[in-house]
C-alpha positions as CSV (number, residue, x, y, z in Angstrom):
1,M,208.8,75.5,59.3
2,R,205.5,76.6,60.9
3,G,203.6,75.9,57.7
4,D,205.1,72.4,57.4
5,K,204.0,71.5,61.0
6,E,200.4,72.6,60.3
7,A,200.3,70.6,57.2
8,V,201.5,67.5,59.0
9,N,198.8,68.0,61.7
10,I,196.0,68.3,59.2
11,L,197.2,65.2,57.4
12,V,197.3,63.2,60.7
13,S,193.8,64.3,61.6
14,L,192.4,63.4,58.2
15,T,194.0,60.0,58.5
16,L,192.5,59.3,61.9
17,I,189.0,60.4,60.8
18,S,189.2,58.2,57.8
19,A,190.2,55.2,60.0
20,F,187.4,55.8,62.4
21,V,184.8,56.0,59.6
22,F,186.2,52.9,58.0
23,V,186.0,50.9,61.3
24,Y,182.6,52.1,62.5
25,S,180.9,52.5,59.2
26,D,178.1,50.2,60.5
27,I,175.3,52.4,62.0
28,D,174.0,49.6,64.2
29,V,177.4,49.4,66.0
30,L,177.3,53.1,66.7
31,N,173.8,52.9,68.1
32,E,174.7,50.0,70.4
33,I,177.6,51.9,71.8
34,L,175.5,55.0,72.4
35,N,172.7,53.0,74.2
36,E,175.3,51.4,76.5
37,I,176.6,54.9,77.4
38,L,173.2,56.3,78.1
39,S,172.1,53.2,80.2
40,W,175.2,53.5,82.4
41,C,174.6,57.2,83.0
42,A,171.0,56.6,83.9
43,R,171.9,53.9,86.5
44,V,174.5,56.2,88.0
45,G,172.0,59.1,88.2
46,V,169.3,57.0,90.0
47,A,171.9,55.7,92.5
48,V,173.0,59.3,93.3
49,V,169.4,60.5,93.7
50,L,168.6,57.6,96.1
51,L,171.7,58.2,98.1
52,M,170.8,61.9,98.6
53,V,167.3,61.0,99.7
54,V,168.6,58.5,102.3
55,I,171.2,61.0,103.6
56,Q,168.6,63.7,103.9
57,S,166.1,61.5,105.8
58,R,168.7,60.4,108.3
59,M,170.3,63.7,109.1
60,D,168.7,63.8,112.6
61,V,170.4,60.4,113.4
62,F,173.7,61.7,112.0
63,R,173.5,64.8,114.2
64,E,172.6,62.7,117.3
65,L,175.6,60.4,116.6
66,S,177.9,63.3,116.2
67,R,176.7,64.8,119.5
68,E,177.2,61.5,121.4
69,L,180.6,61.1,119.8
70,G,181.6,64.5,121.1
71,D,180.2,63.7,124.5
72,R,182.2,60.4,124.7
73,I,185.4,62.2,123.9
74,D,184.8,64.4,127.0
75,E,187.4,63.2,129.6
76,N,185.1,63.3,132.6
77,L,182.4,61.0,131.3
78,G,180.3,62.4,134.1
79,I,177.6,65.1,134.0
80,S,179.5,66.8,131.2
81,G,178.8,63.8,129.0
82,L,175.2,64.2,129.8
83,L,174.6,67.9,130.0
84,G,177.4,69.4,128.0
85,P,179.6,72.1,129.6
86,R,179.5,72.3,133.4
87,R,177.9,75.6,133.9
88,H,174.8,76.9,135.7
89,H,171.6,77.8,133.8
90,A,173.2,76.9,130.5
91,S,171.2,75.5,127.6
92,C,172.3,71.9,127.0
93,H,172.2,69.4,124.2
94,C,169.1,67.5,123.2
95,H,168.9,63.8,123.8
96,T,166.5,61.2,122.6
97,I,164.8,59.2,125.3
98,R,163.8,55.8,124.0
99,E,162.9,54.1,127.3
100,G,159.6,54.7,129.0
101,T,159.4,52.4,132.0
102,S,156.6,54.3,133.6
103,G,154.8,55.1,130.4
104,F,156.8,58.4,130.1
105,M,158.0,59.0,126.5
106,V,160.0,62.0,125.4
107,Q,161.6,62.4,122.0
108,K,163.6,65.6,122.6
109,L,164.9,66.6,126.0
110,K,166.2,70.1,126.7
111,H,167.7,70.5,130.1
112,D,169.6,73.1,132.2
113,L,171.9,72.2,135.0
114,I,170.9,74.0,138.2
115,K,173.1,72.6,140.9
116,K,175.4,69.7,141.7
117,I,174.3,67.9,144.8
118,Y,177.3,65.6,144.9
119,D,179.2,63.4,142.4
120,G,176.8,61.8,140.0
121,V,173.6,63.6,141.3
122,Y,172.4,66.9,139.9
123,Q,169.4,69.2,140.0
124,V,168.2,69.8,136.5
125,N,165.5,71.8,134.9
126,V,163.9,69.9,132.0
127,E,161.7,71.6,129.4
128,N,158.1,70.6,129.6
129,I,158.8,68.6,132.8
130,G,160.3,71.0,135.3
131,R,162.9,70.5,138.0
132,V,164.0,66.9,138.5
133,I,167.0,65.0,139.8
134,Y,169.5,63.3,137.5
135,N,171.3,60.4,139.0
136,V,174.1,59.4,136.6
137,A,175.4,55.9,137.2
138,P,177.7,53.5,135.2
139,R,175.7,51.2,133.0
140,V,177.2,48.2,134.8
141,D,175.9,49.4,138.2
142,S,173.3,46.8,138.9
143,L,172.4,48.2,142.3
144,S,171.3,51.5,140.7
145,R,169.1,49.6,138.2
146,E,167.5,47.5,141.0
147,S,166.9,50.6,143.1
148,Y,165.2,52.3,140.2
149,N,163.0,49.3,139.5
150,L,162.0,49.1,143.2
151,S,161.2,52.8,143.4
152,V,159.0,52.7,140.2
153,A,157.0,49.8,141.8
154,C,156.3,51.9,144.9
155,S,153.4,54.3,145.3
156,N,153.8,56.1,148.6
157,E,154.3,59.7,149.6
158,F,157.3,58.8,151.7
159,V,159.2,57.0,148.9
160,L,160.9,59.2,146.3
161,K,159.4,58.8,142.9
162,N,161.5,57.7,139.9
163,I,160.1,59.1,136.6
164,F,162.1,57.5,133.8
165,C,165.6,56.6,132.7
166,F,167.7,56.9,129.5
167,N,171.1,56.2,128.2
168,P,173.1,59.4,127.4
169,N,175.9,57.2,126.0
170,C,177.1,53.7,125.9
171,N,178.8,53.8,129.3
172,Q,176.1,55.5,131.5
173,V,172.5,55.4,132.6
174,C,170.7,58.5,133.8
175,Y,167.9,57.9,136.3
176,V,165.4,60.8,136.4
177,M,163.8,61.2,139.8
178,E,161.4,63.5,141.6
179,H,163.0,66.8,142.5
180,Y,164.3,67.3,146.1
181,E,166.1,70.1,147.8
182,Q,168.8,68.2,149.7
183,N,169.6,65.0,151.5
184,F,169.6,64.6,155.2
185,K,173.3,64.8,155.4
186,Q,173.2,68.3,153.9
187,W,170.2,69.2,156.0
188,L,172.2,68.5,159.1
189,Q,174.9,70.9,158.0
190,E,172.3,73.7,158.0
191,N,170.0,72.8,160.9
192,S,170.4,71.8,164.5
193,L,168.8,68.7,166.1
194,S,167.7,70.5,169.2
195,D,167.7,73.9,170.9
196,Q,170.9,75.4,172.5
197,Q,170.1,73.8,175.9
198,G,169.6,70.4,174.2
199,K,166.2,70.2,176.0
200,N,163.7,70.4,173.1
201,L,164.2,68.6,169.9
202,N,163.9,70.5,166.6
203,P,160.3,69.9,165.3
204,E,161.6,69.6,161.8
205,C,164.0,66.8,162.8
206,L,161.1,65.0,164.5
207,Q,159.0,65.4,161.4
208,I,161.8,63.9,159.2
209,L,162.2,61.0,161.6
210,R,158.5,60.3,161.6
211,D,158.3,60.4,157.8
212,V,161.2,58.0,157.4
213,L,159.5,55.6,159.8
214,R,156.3,55.7,157.7
215,G,158.4,55.0,154.5
216,I,160.0,52.0,156.1
217,G,156.7,50.8,157.4
218,Y,155.3,51.0,153.8
219,L,158.2,48.9,152.4
220,H,157.9,46.3,155.2
221,R,154.1,45.9,155.3
222,V,153.0,46.6,151.7
223,K,156.0,45.7,149.5
224,K,157.3,42.9,151.8
225,R,160.9,44.0,151.6
226,C,163.3,46.1,153.5
227,H,165.3,49.1,152.4
228,G,168.7,47.5,152.9
229,K,170.9,50.6,152.5
230,L,169.4,53.4,154.7
231,N,171.9,56.2,155.3
232,E,172.1,60.0,155.5
233,T,172.2,60.4,151.7
234,N,169.3,58.1,151.0
235,I,167.0,60.3,153.1
236,V,166.0,63.3,151.1
237,I,163.9,66.4,151.8
238,V,161.0,67.4,149.6
239,N,159.1,70.6,150.6
240,G,160.2,70.1,154.2
241,R,159.1,66.4,154.4
242,A,161.4,63.4,154.2
243,K,161.3,60.6,151.6
244,I,163.5,57.5,151.3
245,T,165.3,56.4,148.2
246,G,168.2,54.2,147.1
247,M,166.5,50.9,148.1
248,V,168.3,47.7,147.2
249,N,166.7,44.3,146.5
250,D,168.3,41.1,147.8
251,I,166.5,37.8,147.4
252,S,168.3,36.5,150.4
253,K,166.6,39.1,152.7
254,T,163.5,38.0,154.6
255,H,161.1,39.8,156.9
256,L,163.4,38.8,159.7
257,D,166.0,41.2,158.3
258,D,163.6,44.2,158.4
259,D,165.0,45.2,161.8
260,S,168.2,46.3,160.0
261,D,166.3,49.4,158.6
262,Y,165.3,50.5,162.1
263,K,168.8,49.9,163.4
264,H,170.3,51.9,160.6
265,L,167.9,54.8,161.3
266,A,168.8,54.7,165.0
267,T,172.5,54.8,164.1
268,I,171.9,57.8,161.8
269,V,170.3,59.8,164.6
270,R,172.9,58.8,167.2
271,R,175.7,59.7,164.9
272,S,174.1,63.1,164.1
273,F,174.0,64.0,167.8
274,E,177.6,62.9,168.2
275,T,178.6,65.2,165.3
276,E,176.9,68.1,167.0
277,Q,178.4,67.0,170.4
278,H,175.0,67.2,172.0
279,D,173.6,64.7,174.5
280,I,170.6,62.8,173.3
281,P,167.4,63.7,175.3
282,T,166.2,60.9,177.5
283,E,163.0,60.3,175.7
284,L,164.7,60.1,172.3
285,K,167.4,57.8,173.6
286,L,164.7,55.4,174.9
287,F,162.9,55.6,171.5
288,L,166.0,54.8,169.6
289,T,166.7,51.8,171.9
290,Y,163.1,50.7,171.4
291,I,163.2,50.6,167.6
292,S,166.7,49.0,167.6
293,K,165.9,46.1,169.9
294,T,162.2,45.4,169.2
295,E,161.1,43.0,166.5
296,P,159.6,44.9,163.5
297,S,156.3,43.0,163.8
298,R,155.9,44.5,167.3
299,L,156.7,48.1,166.2
300,L,153.0,48.8,165.6
301,N,151.9,52.4,165.5
302,I,155.5,53.5,165.9
303,E,154.8,56.7,163.8
304,N,152.3,57.8,166.5
305,H,154.8,57.4,169.3
306,P,154.4,60.1,172.0
307,I,157.7,61.7,170.9
308,F,156.0,62.9,167.7
309,L,152.9,64.3,169.3
310,S,152.0,67.9,170.2
311,P,151.7,68.9,173.9
312,L,147.9,68.7,173.8
313,Q,148.0,65.2,172.1
314,R,150.5,64.0,174.7
315,L,148.2,65.1,177.5
316,S,145.3,63.3,175.8
317,Y,147.6,60.3,175.5
318,R,148.1,60.2,179.2
319,V,144.3,60.4,179.9
320,I,143.5,57.7,177.4
321,A,146.2,55.5,178.8
322,H,144.7,56.0,182.3
323,T,141.3,55.0,180.9
324,F,142.7,51.8,179.4
325,L,144.3,51.0,182.8
326,Y,141.1,51.3,184.8
327,F,138.5,50.1,182.3
328,G,140.4,47.7,180.1
329,K,140.0,43.9,180.3
330,S,143.7,43.5,181.1
331,K,143.8,46.0,183.9
332,R,145.8,43.9,186.3
333,S,148.5,42.8,183.8
334,F,148.8,46.3,182.4
335,A,149.4,47.7,185.9
336,L,152.0,45.0,186.7
337,A,153.8,45.5,183.4
338,L,154.0,49.3,183.8
339,N,155.3,49.1,187.3
340,E,157.8,46.4,186.4
341,K,159.2,48.3,183.4
342,L,159.4,51.6,185.1
343,G,160.3,50.6,188.6
344,E,160.0,53.1,191.4
345,C,160.9,56.8,190.9
346,D,160.9,59.5,193.5
347,W,158.5,61.5,191.3
348,K,156.6,62.9,194.4
349,L,159.8,64.6,195.5
350,N,160.2,66.2,192.0
351,V,156.6,67.5,192.2
352,R,157.2,69.1,195.7
353,T,160.5,70.6,194.5
354,T,158.9,72.6,191.7
355,G,155.7,73.3,193.6
356,T,153.5,73.8,190.5
357,F,151.2,70.9,191.1
358,V,151.6,70.4,194.8
359,M,148.0,71.2,195.4
360,V,146.9,68.3,193.2
361,L,149.3,66.0,195.0
362,D,148.0,67.0,198.4
363,R,144.4,67.5,197.4
364,Y,143.1,64.5,199.4
365,N,145.0,65.4,202.5
366,H,142.8,68.5,202.8
367,Q,139.5,66.7,202.6
368,G,138.4,66.1,206.2
369,N,135.4,64.1,205.3
370,L,137.6,61.1,204.3
371,S,138.2,58.3,206.7
372,E,141.8,57.1,207.3
373,K,141.1,54.0,205.2
374,Q,139.7,56.1,202.3
375,R,142.6,58.5,202.5
376,K,145.1,55.6,202.2
377,I,143.3,54.3,199.2
378,V,143.3,57.6,197.3
379,E,146.7,58.9,198.3
380,Y,149.5,58.8,195.8
381,K,152.3,56.3,196.1
382,Q,155.7,56.1,194.4
383,T,154.4,53.7,191.8
384,A,154.0,54.2,188.1
385,I,150.3,53.6,188.4
386,S,150.0,56.5,190.9
387,F,152.0,58.8,188.7
388,M,149.6,58.0,185.8
389,R,146.6,58.9,188.0
390,F,148.4,62.1,189.2
391,C,148.9,63.1,185.5
392,R,145.3,62.4,184.7
393,N,144.2,64.6,187.7
394,V,146.4,67.4,186.7
395,V,144.7,67.5,183.3
396,A,141.3,67.3,185.0
397,H,142.1,70.2,187.3
398,L,143.6,72.5,184.6
399,K,140.4,74.5,184.5
400,D,140.7,75.3,188.1
401,N,142.2,78.7,188.8
402,N,143.7,77.3,191.9
403,V,146.5,75.8,189.9
404,K,149.2,78.4,190.4
405,R,152.7,78.9,189.4
406,D,153.7,81.0,192.4
407,P,152.0,81.5,195.8
408,G,149.8,84.6,195.8
409,R,149.8,84.7,192.0
410,C,146.9,83.2,190.0
411,K,147.9,82.3,186.4
412,K,146.5,79.6,184.2
413,L,149.2,77.4,182.7
414,T,149.4,76.7,179.0
415,V,149.2,73.1,177.6
416,K,152.9,73.3,176.7
417,E,153.9,74.3,180.2
418,V,151.9,71.6,181.8
419,E,153.3,68.9,179.5
420,E,156.9,70.0,180.0
421,E,156.3,70.0,183.8
422,L,154.9,66.5,183.8
423,N,157.6,65.2,181.5
424,G,160.2,66.7,183.6
425,Y,159.0,64.7,186.7
426,W,159.6,61.4,184.9
427,P,161.1,61.6,181.3
428,E,161.1,57.8,180.9
429,F,157.3,57.5,181.6
430,M,155.7,58.2,178.2
431,P,158.0,55.9,176.1
432,I,157.4,53.0,178.5
433,V,153.6,53.6,178.6
434,H,153.6,53.4,174.8
435,E,155.5,50.1,174.8
436,V,153.1,48.6,177.4
437,L,150.0,49.8,175.6
438,V,151.2,48.2,172.3
439,E,152.0,44.9,174.1
440,H,148.4,44.9,175.5
441,G,146.9,45.5,172.1
442,H,146.1,49.2,172.5
443,L,147.1,51.4,169.5
444,M,147.0,55.2,169.9
445,V,146.4,56.3,166.4
446,V,146.8,60.1,165.8
447,H,146.5,60.7,162.1
448,D,146.9,64.4,162.4
449,A,150.0,64.3,164.6
450,V,151.5,67.8,164.6
451,L,154.9,69.2,165.3
452,K,155.8,70.2,168.8
């Protein structure tokens, strides 16, 4: 049986071979079939090679797309979508930055998350750049975009710099800003506005207030726009100095609306004292009222207000103001305005109570060579003008060893002690003098104003 099956198979094979030879006995037909097969194989081979070349050249794009796809899957769509896992000092993904608004172009960005400031704002260390701030906002947030554009257009040491921005994914925009340590709200949690007695303001707080005023002044006078959204989080601290950020642009705003920035700043300071449950010192209270109710165009030289000056500068301020009064062209109107705004104060009683400068107050009473008429001319009255002259004479007689703290004890007073004593007699005096001087066209410019 096995032999029969093999014979049948051989017979069938021979039959098929014979049929194939009979059908394709023409050599031209065989060559045509072979050429078609080879041509088809060549086309397929070229296509495969080209496809491999394209895939190899676009591997970086494929890797980038895969990363973004993984980031978008992240349920938070926050900093994790930008920086990878939420962990400190961890190496993060690379991202391609395609937008260079300020001429800044980076192809590969490696960044490490340092600290979260609050939701959407993070301190980050970027390779080849250093520490910066990431402000991650929704792509549809037009205010963040406008704020970024306004900041890029500014060039001032009291306005926070924006470096560049990029899109980590299709839903967000990351605005990269100059690095800062904390905002004013966080600063208030770690620092006090004044000493324990509430008598002396914290010099650092005064410096922050002065820096913010200079930033506002730059926006108003140079950029011809107001901030529009000043609050505790939009004031940031960079190396101990304050800068403003988060500006908003509104075409409906005019220079008449600039006073809103000063009102917002006054509200911030008042609210800060309320939080600490401290009384606002008289001079600061008058200053806040002044910037809240005065037209911005009249707030000239506000960053050199006496509240920001050192004790020596404040004493010099008093002497210069006295000089303006007695040698200025508007002597009479200046004196009337000062007396009208300050009214009468029993400052002579305050001087006699402390006793430190009684000898200056009674100096002319001990000069016997003066007639009664002359004595009445030079004696001090309860007016503001007399108080200004008294302060000037105190400064003039500081070199005399006769100025004593206690009877029988000769001790020269320091500049700080003298200024505190004079300010204690009439705390309202210096702010009012500043306002009257500005109204009469006298600007006390102190470029090197120092902390108290």
